[in-house]
VOROLUM-270243 format. One record per atom (N, C-alpha, C): x negated, y negated, z. Coordinates in steps of 0.1 Angstrom, whole numbers, padded with zeros to 4 digits, always signed. Last residue first. Layout:
XYZ ...
This chain:
-0145-0151+0245 -0143-0151+0263 -0156-0150+0269 -0130-0177+0221 -0142-0165+0226 -0143-0163+0239 -0118-0196+0210 -0108-0186+0223 -0118-0174+0223 -0136-0211+0195 -0132-0214+0210 -0123-0206+0214 -0159-0193+0179 -0145-0200+0180 -0146-0201+0193 -0181-0177+0171 -0181-0191+0176 -0167-0198+0178 -0169-0153+0162 -0181-0153+0174 -0181-0167+0178 -0155-0160+0141 -0148-0155+0154 -0157-0154+0167 -0175-0167+0122 -0163-0177+0128 -0158-0173+0138 -0185-0138+0121 -0188-0152+0121 -0186-0163+0129 -0164-0123+0108 -0169-0121+0119 -0176-0134+0127 -0159-0142+0086 -0147-0140+0096 -0155-0135+0110 -0183-0136+0071 -0181-0149+0076 -0169-0151+0086 -0181-0109+0065 -0191-0113+0075 -0188-0127+0079 -0160-0111+0051 -0156-0100+0063 -0170-0107+0073 -0169-0125+0025 -0153-0128+0032 -0155-0121+0050 -0189-0107+0018 -0193-0120+0023 -0181-0125+0033 -0173-0075+0018 -0186-0084+0019 -0190-0094+0027 -0138-0084+0026 -0151-0076+0019 -0162-0081+0019 -0106-0080+0030 -0119-0090+0039 -0128-0079+0032 -0085-0068+0025 -0087-0077+0016 -0100-0087+0024 -0082-0042+0032 -0071-0051+0037 -0076-0067+0035 -0100-0026+0019 -0086-0026+0014 -0081-0037+0019 -0122-0038+0035 -0122-0041+0022 -0105-0039+0018 -0118-0027+0060 -0116-0040+0057 -0115-0045+0044 -0122+0000+0054 -0108-0006+0056 -0104-0019+0059 -0146-0003+0050 -0141+0002+0037 -0124-0003+0041 -0160-0010+0072 -0161-0021+0059 -0150-0015+0051 -0155+0011+0087 -0149+0001+0090 -0149-0011+0081 -0161+0036+0075 -0147+0033+0075 -0143+0022+0077 -0193+0043+0060 -0188+0039+0072 -0170+0034+0068 -0209+0047+0039 -0197+0058+0040 -0189+0053+0054 -0229+0034+0042 -0222+0032+0026 -0211+0041+0030 -0224+0012+0075 -0233+0022+0063 -0226+0025+0050 -0215+0003+0098 -0214-0004+0083 -0226+0005+0072 -0201+0016+0126 -0210+0017+0117 -0205+0008+0100 -0187-0005+0151 -0185+0004+0142 -0196+0004+0133 -0192-0014+0178 -0202-0016+0171 -0201-0004+0159 -0170-0004+0195 -0175-0015+0194 -0182-0022+0183 -0146+0023+0194 -0162+0017+0190 -0164+0004+0188 -0125+0045+0210 -0131+0030+0201 -0143+0029+0202 -0107+0074+0205 -0115+0067+0208 -0120+0054+0203 -0079+0086+0204 -0091+0097+0205 -0101+0085+0213 -0041+0086+0205 -0059+0078+0210 -0069+0088+0211 -0019+0106+0189 -0027+0107+0201 -0044+0096+0196 +0011+0106+0182 +0002+0098+0179 -0008+0100+0190 +0035+0130+0161 +0030+0125+0173 +0014+0120+0172 +0042+0137+0138 +0042+0124+0141 +0035+0120+0151 +0044+0165+0138 +0052+0159+0142 +0055+0147+0143 +0015+0171+0130 +0025+0172+0118 +0038+0163+0125 -0004+0140+0151 +0000+0156+0144 +0011+0158+0136 -0033+0124+0145 -0016+0120+0143 -0011+0139+0139 -0058+0109+0166 -0051+0121+0157 -0038+0120+0156 -0075+0078+0160 -0066+0085+0166 -0064+0098+0161 -0101+0052+0164 -0098+0066+0161 -0087+0070+0167 -0109+0020+0159 -0098+0030+0167 -0095+0039+0165 -0135-0005+0158 -0125+0010+0152 -0119+0018+0159 -0135-0039+0159 -0133-0023+0165 -0132-0015+0157 -0148-0070+0167 -0147-0060+0159 -0146-0049+0165 -0139-0096+0186 -0146-0095+0172 -0143-0084+0167 -0130-0081+0217 -0135-0089+0212 -0143-0090+0197 -0112-0063+0241 -0125-0063+0229 -0121-0076+0221 -0097-0053+0264 -0102-0066+0262 -0117-0068+0253 -0089-0030+0268 -0099-0026+0269 -0109-0044+0263 -0061-0038+0257 -0065-0029+0268 -0077-0030+0273 -0066-0047+0227 -0066-0053+0239 -0065-0047+0257 -0071-0020+0218 -0082-0031+0217 -0079-0043+0229 -0049-0007+0224 -0063-0004+0231 -0070-0012+0230 -0029-0023+0208 -0024-0019+0220 -0043-0015+0228 -0043-0020+0181 -0041-0034+0189 -0037-0032+0201 -0034+0009+0180 -0047+0000+0178 -0050-0008+0183 -0008+0005+0181 -0013+0014+0192 -0028+0010+0191 -0003-0007+0154 +0002-0009+0167 -0003-0006+0181 -0009+0015+0139 -0016+0002+0138 -0012-0004+0151 +0006+0037+0144 -0007+0038+0148 -0015+0024+0148 +0031+0025+0137 +0030+0028+0151 +0015+0031+0155 +0023+0022+0108 +0028+0009+0114 +0026+0013+0129 +0021+0052+0102 +0012+0044+0101 +0012+0030+0106 +0049+0060+0105 +0037+0066+0117 +0025+0055+0112 +0059+0043+0083 +0066+0044+0101 +0053+0044+0106 +0050+0058+0063 +0046+0046+0063 +0049+0040+0079 +0030+0090+0069 +0043+0080+0063 +0038+0066+0067 -0005+0097+0058 +0008+0097+0069 +0020+0087+0064 -0029+0098+0045 -0019+0104+0043 -0005+0107+0050 -0041+0060+0048 -0043+0073+0052 -0028+0081+0046 -0049+0046+0016 -0043+0045+0028 -0042+0060+0034 -0077+0064+0018 -0075+0049+0021 -0064+0043+0014 -0097+0090+0030 -0089+0086+0022 -0078+0073+0029 -0125+0107+0025 -0119+0095+0032 -0107+0092+0022 -0146+0141+0030 -0138+0131+0023 -0127+0119+0031 -0174+0157+0029 -0161+0151+0037 -0153+0139+0029 -0196+0158+0018 -0183+0166+0009 -0172+0162+0016 -0218+0147+0017 -0210+0141+0013 -0196+0147+0008 -0236+0147+0049 -0226+0160+0043 -0215+0152+0034 -0248+0132+0068 -0255+0139+0059 -0247+0151+0046 -0228+0117+0084 -0242+0110+0077 -0248+0120+0065 -0205+0129+0090 -0207+0116+0093 -0216+0112+0082 -0216+0157+0094 -0205+0155+0087 -0202+0138+0085 -0233+0155+0118 -0238+0156+0099 -0230+0157+0091 -0217+0145+0136 -0229+0137+0134 -0231+0140+0114 -0182+0160+0126 -0198+0159+0134 -0206+0149+0132 -0153+0161+0126 -0164+0149+0120 -0176+0148+0126 -0147+0196+0125 -0148+0183+0131 -0156+0174+0125 -0155+0217+0109 -0145+0220+0121 -0138+0208+0125 -0165+0204+0078 -0167+0211+0088 -0155+0212+0098 -0157+0181+0064 -0158+0195+0058 -0161+0204+0068 -0125+0159+0075 -0140+0164+0074 -0143+0179+0069 -0110+0138+0063 -0111+0152+0060 -0124+0157+0063 -0099+0109+0076 -0109+0117+0076 -0107+0128+0075 -0078+0078+0065 -0079+0093+0069 -0091+0100+0068 -0070+0049+0078 -0075+0055+0069 -0074+0069+0074 -0044+0020+0078 -0050+0034+0083 -0056+0041+0075 -0051-0014+0075 -0041-0003+0068 -0051+0009+0075 -0063-0028+0105 -0064-0029+0089 -0052-0021+0085 -0049-0056+0126 -0052-0043+0124 -0054-0042+0110 -0060-0085+0143 -0049-0078+0135 -0057-0066+0130 -0057-0106+0175 -0064-0095+0166 -0056-0091+0158 -0060-0127+0189 -0046-0128+0185 -0055-0115+0174 -0083-0132+0208 -0068-0130+0214 -0058-0125+0206 -0100-0121+0179 -0104-0123+0192 -0090-0125+0201 -0107-0097+0154 -0104-0108+0160 -0105-0110+0171 -0102-0067+0137 -0107-0079+0137 -0099-0087+0144 -0100-0027+0133 -0090-0040+0143 -0103-0054+0144 -0097-0005+0114 -0102-0011+0116 -0098-0026+0124 -0086+0032+0123 -0080+0020+0121 -0091+0005+0125 -0083+0066+0114 -0089+0054+0121 -0085+0043+0113 -0074+0101+0119 -0070+0085+0114 -0081+0076+0119 -0074+0131+0112 -0084+0122+0119 -0079+0107+0114 -0044+0151+0118 -0051+0143+0113 -0059+0135+0118 -0046+0179+0143 -0035+0171+0135 -0049+0158+0125 -0047+0196+0172 -0045+0197+0158 -0039+0188+0155 -0067+0190+0202 -0057+0182+0191 -0056+0190+0175 -0082+0207+0228 -0084+0199+0213 -0068+0196+0208 -0087+0185+0255 -0078+0195+0251 -0079+0194+0236 -0117+0174+0268 -0107+0172+0263 -0100+0186+0252 -0145+0166+0288 -0136+0175+0284 -0125+0175+0279 -0173+0149+0292 -0161+0147+0289 -0154+0161+0285 -0197+0145+0315 -0194+0151+0303 -0179+0153+0308 -0224+0119+0325 -0212+0124+0326 -0210+0132+0314 -0248+0110+0320 -0247+0115+0334 -0234+0119+0333 -0259+0126+0286 -0253+0116+0295 -0253+0123+0306 -0274+0145+0274 -0274+0134+0263 -0268+0126+0275 -0269+0173+0286 -0285+0164+0280 -0286+0152+0277 -0245+0175+0286 -0251+0168+0302 -0266+0166+0296 -0238+0188+0263 -0235+0174+0267 -0242+0165+0278 -0251+0210+0268 -0255+0205+0257 -0247+0189+0259 -0235+0224+0289 -0249+0218+0290 -0255+0211+0282 -0214+0224+0279 -0215+0218+0291 -0225+0212+0290 -0215+0244+0258 -0213+0228+0254 -0215+0219+0262 -0220+0268+0273 -0231+0259+0265 -0231+0243+0261 -0193+0268+0287 -0207+0264+0293 -0220+0260+0285 -0184+0271+0257 -0175+0262+0270 -0192+0259+0277 -0193+0296+0248 -0191+0282+0242 -0192+0271+0250 -0186+0316+0266 -0196+0310+0267 -0200+0298+0261 -0151+0312+0268 -0165+0308+0280 -0175+0305+0274 -0143+0294+0235 -0144+0307+0246 -0153+0304+0254 -0145+0276+0217 -0131+0282+0216 -0130+0295+0229 -0151+0240+0217 -0156+0252+0222 -0140+0262+0223 -0172+0219+0196 -0158+0223+0198 -0159+0239+0204 -0190+0194+0211 -0191+0206+0208 -0175+0212+0207 -0215+0165+0205 -0201+0171+0212 -0201+0188+0205 -0239+0152+0204 -0234+0163+0214 -0226+0167+0219 -0229+0128+0186 -0238+0132+0194 -0238+0142+0204 -0207+0113+0173 -0205+0128+0175 -0217+0134+0179 -0210+0087+0177 -0217+0091+0162 -0216+0108+0163 -0219+0079+0208 -0214+0078+0197 -0220+0086+0187 -0220+0087+0247 -0226+0086+0233 -0216+0088+0220 -0210+0091+0275 -0211+0076+0265 -0223+0077+0255 -0203+0117+0277 -0189+0103+0282 -0197+0092+0275 -0205+0143+0255 -0210+0132+0266 -0199+0121+0268 -0179+0167+0252 -0187+0155+0246 -0194+0149+0256 -0158+0193+0241 -0167+0188+0252 -0175+0175+0245 -0130+0204+0233 -0140+0192+0225 -0148+0190+0245 -0114+0236+0235 -0116+0222+0240 -0130+0221+0235 -0089+0258+0220 -0102+0252+0221 -0099+0241+0227 -0080+0271+0254 -0090+0271+0242 -0084+0269+0230 -0064+0250+0276 -0062+0264+0268 -0073+0260+0257 -0069+0243+0310 -0070+0241+0296 -0067+0251+0285 -0069+0249+0336 -0058+0240+0334 -0061+0238+0318 -0088+0273+0344 -0076+0271+0350 -0066+0259+0344 -0107+0262+0326 -0101+0274+0322 -0088+0275+0327 -0121+0242+0339 -0113+0239+0328 -0104+0250+0324 -0128+0257+0369 -0120+0241+0369 -0112+0242+0354 -0148+0273+0354 -0138+0278+0360 -0124+0265+0360 -0168+0255+0346 -0159+0262+0336 -0145+0267+0340 -0177+0250+0370 -0173+0237+0362 -0163+0243+0352 -0185+0269+0377 -0177+0265+0382 -0167+0255+0378 -0205+0275+0359 -0197+0286+0363 -0185+0277+0370 -0225+0254+0366 -0218+0251+0356 -0204+0261+0354 -0242+0240+0389 -0228+0251+0390 -0220+0249+0376 -0258+0223+0382 -0262+0230+0396 -0252+0244+0393 -0250+0211+0359 -0264+0216+0360 -0265+0227+0370 -0228+0199+0365 -0228+0209+0354 -0242+0217+0356 -0236+0178+0384 -0228+0193+0387 -0226+0202+0377 -0252+0164+0369 -0252+0168+0379 -0246+0183+0383 -0230+0152+0350 -0236+0163+0344 -0245+0170+0357 -0198+0152+0366 -0209+0146+0364 -0219+0157+0361 -0168+0157+0346 -0176+0163+0354 -0192+0153+0355 -0133+0153+0334 -0150+0150+0334 -0155+0156+0348 -0108+0159+0315 -0113+0158+0327 -0125+0155+0324 -0073+0158+0293 -0089+0155+0300 -0094+0159+0312 -0051+0156+0270 -0056+0159+0284 -0071+0161+0284 -0052+0127+0249 -0050+0143+0249 -0051+0144+0268 -0030+0099+0252 -0039+0106+0250 -0040+0119+0251 -0012+0067+0243 -0007+0082+0246 -0023+0091+0245 -0013+0044+0270 -0015+0049+0254 -0016+0062+0258 -0005+0030+0293 +0004+0039+0285 -0002+0042+0272 -0026+0018+0309 -0019+0010+0300 -0010+0018+0288 -0040+0039+0323 -0031+0030+0330 -0023+0020+0322 -0053+0052+0301 -0041+0058+0311 -0030+0049+0315 -0066+0034+0295 -0060+0033+0283 -0049+0042+0291 -0084+0033+0314 -0079+0023+0314 -0068+0022+0303 -0093+0062+0316 -0085+0058+0325 -0084+0044+0326 -0106+0063+0291 -0096+0072+0292 -0089+0069+0304 -0127+0044+0300 -0120+0041+0284 -0105+0046+0287 -0143+0058+0313 -0136+0046+0319 -0127+0043+0308 -0146+0081+0299 -0141+0083+0308 -0134+0069+0316 -0165+0071+0279 -0152+0077+0270 -0143+0075+0284 -0180+0041+0277 -0177+0054+0286 -0163+0057+0284 -0176+0019+0256 -0188+0032+0256 -0188+0042+0262 -0159+0006+0272 -0155+0010+0257 -0163+0023+0255 -0171-0008+0293 -0162+0001+0298 -0157+0009+0283 -0193-0021+0277 -0195-0008+0286 -0183-0001+0290 -0176-0039+0262 -0185-0032+0258 -0189-0016+0266 -0166-0054+0282 -0157-0047+0271 -0163-0034+0268 -0186-0067+0294 -0177-0059+0301 -0172-0048+0294 -0197-0081+0270 -0207-0069+0279 -0197-0060+0286 -0176-0085+0243 -0185-0087+0257 -0190-0075+0260 -0183-0074+0207 -0176-0076+0222 -0187-0080+0232 -0198-0090+0181 -0195-0081+0187 -0189-0082+0201 -0212-0115+0174 -0202-0108+0166 -0196-0099+0175 -0223-0141+0193 -0223-0128+0190 -0212-0117+0186 -0240-0168+0208 -0227-0162+0205 -0231-0151+0195 -0263-0175+0234 -0263-0173+0215 -0249-0163+0217 -0275-0175+0257 -0268-0186+0255 -0264-0185+0238 -0290-0155+0268 -0293-0168+0260 -0287-0175+0254 -0270-0138+0281 -0280-0148+0291 -0287-0160+0282 -0258-0130+0261 -0251-0138+0270 -0258-0150+0277 -0276-0113+0250 -0272-0126+0244 -0268-0138+0251 -0279-0093+0271 -0288-0103+0270 -0287-0115+0259 -0254-0087+0269 -0259-0091+0280 -0268-0100+0281 -0253-0073+0244 -0241-0084+0248 -0246-0090+0261 -0269-0051+0252 -0275-0064+0239 -0268-0074+0246 -0257-0035+0265 -0268-0043+0271 -0274-0053+0260 -0230-0029+0258 -0227-0037+0263 -0244-0045+0268 -0230+0001+0249 -0229+0001+0261 -0229-0013+0268 -0239-0003+0221 -0225-0004+0223 -0223-0003+0239 -0268-0007+0232 -0262-0015+0223 -0246-0015+0222 -0276+0012+0249 -0286+0000+0249 -0280-0010+0235 -0265+0042+0228 -0270+0031+0239 -0282+0020+0235 -0247+0028+0200 -0251+0039+0206 -0254+0031+0219 -0261+0008+0175 -0252+0018+0178 -0259+0026+0187 -0267-0025+0170 -0273-0017+0178 -0265-0005+0180 -0267-0051+0157 -0264-0036+0147 -0267-0027+0156 -0255-0085+0161 -0267-0070+0166 -0256-0057+0160 -0260-0110+0149 -0253-0098+0147 -0260-0085+0150 -0259-0143+0160 -0263-0129+0166 -0252-0116+0155 -0258-0176+0157 -0253-0166+0160 -0258-0155+0157 -0281-0194+0159 -0268-0200+0161 -0260-0190+0166 -0314-0197+0173 -0304-0191+0165 -0289-0194+0172 -0345-0214+0170 -0332-0211+0172 -0322-0204+0165 -0374-0199+0173 -0368-0198+0163 -0352-0202+0170 -0410-0210+0180 -0398-0201+0186 -0386-0206+0173 -0439-0203+0164 -0432-0213+0167 -0418-0204+0171 -0464-0180+0178 -0458-0188+0169 -0445-0196+0171 -0469-0159+0196 -0485-0166+0189 -0478-0176+0178 -0441-0142+0191 -0453-0143+0204 -0466-0150+0189 -0411-0157+0196 -0422-0155+0186 -0431-0153+0190 -0382-0158+0207 -0392-0160+0212 -0407-0150+0201 -0349-0168+0192 -0363-0159+0191 -0376-0164+0194 -0329-0186+0213 -0330-0176+0204 -0343-0166+0202 -0331-0202+0232 -0317-0199+0227 -0320-0196+0213 -0354-0213+0251 -0354-0209+0239 -0341-0208+0229 -0335-0222+0272 -0344-0235+0266 -0350-0228+0256 -0328-0199+0283 -0319-0207+0272 -0322-0219+0266 -0341-0169+0282 -0343-0184+0288 -0335-0195+0276 -0339-0144+0268 -0330-0150+0281 -0330-0163+0283 -0349-0143+0235 -0354-0146+0250 -0345-0150+0259 -0355-0119+0216 -0346-0127+0219 -0346-0129+0233 -0391-0115+0203 -0377-0109+0208 -0367-0117+0214 -0417-0100+0182 -0408-0113+0187 -0396-0108+0192 -0449-0098+0166 -0440-0093+0175 -0429-0106+0179 -0441-0092+0127 -0445-0101+0139 -0442-0101+0153 -0447-0078+0096 -0439-0086+0110 -0450-0091+0122 -0444-0071+0063 -0451-0082+0071 -0442-0082+0086 -0435-0033+0066 -0433-0047+0058 -0439-0055+0070 -0435-0011+0075 -0443-0013+0068 -0448-0027+0062 -0413-0012+0093 -0425-0014+0098 -0440-0016+0088 -0397-0002+0079 -0394-0015+0078 -0408-0017+0085 -0385+0026+0069 -0400+0019+0071 -0404+0006+0068 -0361+0035+0070 -0368+0037+0081 -0380+0030+0082 -0345+0030+0048 -0353+0042+0048 -0363+0044+0059 -0332+0006+0051 -0326+0021+0051 -0334+0030+0051 -0356-0011+0053 -0346-0009+0064 -0339+0004+0065 -0361-0011+0027 -0372-0007+0036 -0367-0003+0050 -0338-0025+0015 -0343-0010+0011 -0352-0002+0024 -0339-0047+0024 -0329-0037+0028 -0331-0022+0030 -0372-0057+0034 -0362-0058+0022 -0348-0046+0033 -0388-0073+0063 -0388-0059+0056 -0372-0063+0049 -0399-0089+0079 -0398-0095+0066 -0392-0081+0058 -0390-0092+0113 -0396-0085+0102 -0388-0092+0090 -0403-0093+0146 -0395-0101+0136 -0400-0098+0122 -0396-0069+0171 -0403-0069+0159 -0396-0080+0149 -0404-0048+0200 -0391-0053+0194 -0403-0065+0182 -0401-0012+0212 -0407-0028+0207 -0400-0037+0198 -0389+0004+0218 -0386-0004+0225 -0393-0016+0224 -0394+0029+0208 -0397+0031+0221 -0397+0018+0224 -0380+0028+0181 -0372+0039+0189 -0381+0040+0203 -0382-0007+0177 -0390+0004+0172 -0382+0014+0184 -0360-0033+0164 -0366-0027+0176 -0370-0013+0174 -0363-0058+0142 -0359-0047+0144 -0368-0044+0159 -0347-0089+0132 -0350-0082+0143 -0350-0066+0145 -0345-0110+0108 -0342-0097+0109 -0352-0095+0123 -0326-0141+0100 -0337-0134+0106 -0334-0122+0112 -0313-0156+0076 -0308-0148+0080 -0324-0142+0086 -0294-0186+0072 -0304-0185+0070 -0307-0168+0076 -0263-0189+0052 -0271-0185+0065 -0284-0188+0060 -0254-0197+0029 -0247-0204+0042 -0256-0201+0054 -0265-0186+0011 -0261-0199+0005 -0256-0202+0020 -0269-0156+0016 -0278-0170+0020 -0276-0181+0015 -0242-0143+0034 -0243-0152+0021 -0254-0162+0023 -0244-0112+0041 -0248-0122+0047 -0249-0133+0034 -0243-0082+0031 -0233-0092+0033 -0234-0107+0036 -0269-0075+0034 -0265-0077+0022 -0252-0084+0021 -0268-0069+0063 -0279-0082+0057 -0274-0084+0042 -0252-0050+0062 -0249-0063+0066 -0260-0071+0063 -0272-0028+0053 -0258-0033+0044 -0256-0050+0047 -0291-0027+0070 -0295-0029+0059 -0283-0033+0047 -0273-0017+0096 -0283-0029+0092 -0286-0033+0082 -0265+0009+0087 -0256-0005+0091 -0265-0015+0087 -0294+0021+0086 -0286+0021+0075 -0275+0010+0076 -0304+0014+0112 -0309+0011+0100 -0300+0013+0089 -0286+0029+0128 -0284+0017+0128 -0294+0009+0119 -0289+0056+0122 -0273+0051+0115 -0276+0034+0117 -0313+0057+0134 -0309+0060+0118 -0298+0055+0112 -0305+0056+0164 -0314+0045+0154 -0312+0047+0138 -0292+0072+0178 -0285+0065+0168 -0292+0054+0159 -0301+0073+0204 -0302+0084+0191 -0294+0083+0181 -0322+0048+0209 -0310+0053+0208 -0312+0068+0198 -0336+0019+0215 -0339+0032+0218 -0326+0039+0219 -0334+0003+0178 -0334+0002+0194 -0338+0017+0199 -0320-0012+0151 -0329+0000+0158 -0326+0005+0172 -0315-0045+0148 -0313-0031+0147 -0323-0022+0152 -0299-0078+0144 -0308-0072+0153 -0305-0053+0149 -0301-0106+0125 -0295-0094+0125 -0305-0085+0135 -0292-0140+0135 -0303-0131+0137 -0298-0117+0137 -0289-0172+0119 -0281-0157+0120 -0295-0144+0122 -0283-0202+0114 -0295-0194+0118 -0289-0182+0121 -0263-0222+0091 -0265-0214+0102 -0280-0203+0103 -0273-0250+0068 -0271-0236+0071 -0269-0233+0086 -0251-0279+0068 -0264-0270+0071 -0262-0255+0071 -0231-0281+0039 -0232-0281+0051 -0246-0274+0057 -0235-0309+0013 -0236-0292+0017 -0237-0290+0031 
């Protein structure tokens, strides 16, 4: 029997998506085959303290993981450790990491950089790819250069919004039609996103987005179906079937994603086969343009006339009970243990950047 690999699952963190990370990590732990892997769980508190925890998935899901036995411990950038430095105890060598840190300090490349310094393979994308993908403005610049179809967009530095929101709104009203979406450039799970249909809403939305990030993105509203594709792989990625979200509200907000069970998911999406194939191809084009590795979820709008508009890409997609990435992978014959095995194999493969 092959020797077990030591896998570190990392969750929590200083991010406004802390709760989602807990939900995702609890599910990831359950899909790691304990016959193949020794699983070590590292929780990061909201204020940035790291602990090696014995918490059960139910305790992590509820946010009460600190009630379980825990020890101060963290991933050391020192490659002589090559794993977890446990304060006052023996260090733990880690073969591969499964960082489930949504939003800032995770999807922005911070955790990928730490694991790179530590010499630990990990299932998410590289530091550079993550940073570019997290910043929606940089994503749009790269995709624009690569010929990816997108909605009309503009961005402002938050400092400019705070100093003179009226001038920023003037620029938008000169070039855009209502409604528009206003977003923080580097926040996930629809945090800080506002759909604006008039001047007052636009200015309020820009102030709200500026609270979350140093750049504010404004996009033309697209009337279309919300379609998502799961992508997996390194240099030769593959795309899942298309999934469709029918949000209960005006758009797929944070509350719609995680608190409102009336939003519906359709797998496969209710679009024609030819359109679905085009969406899957563009998803792979986006994945490659942003030099992604491992996994990503690529989101689109598909208009009634069949036009496909790229929306955004997530390099650490959710693994919650209602998250689309694992559902799409399951529909594409990669479920549970098989999905975790595939991601770990990709992290440790020779074609990894």
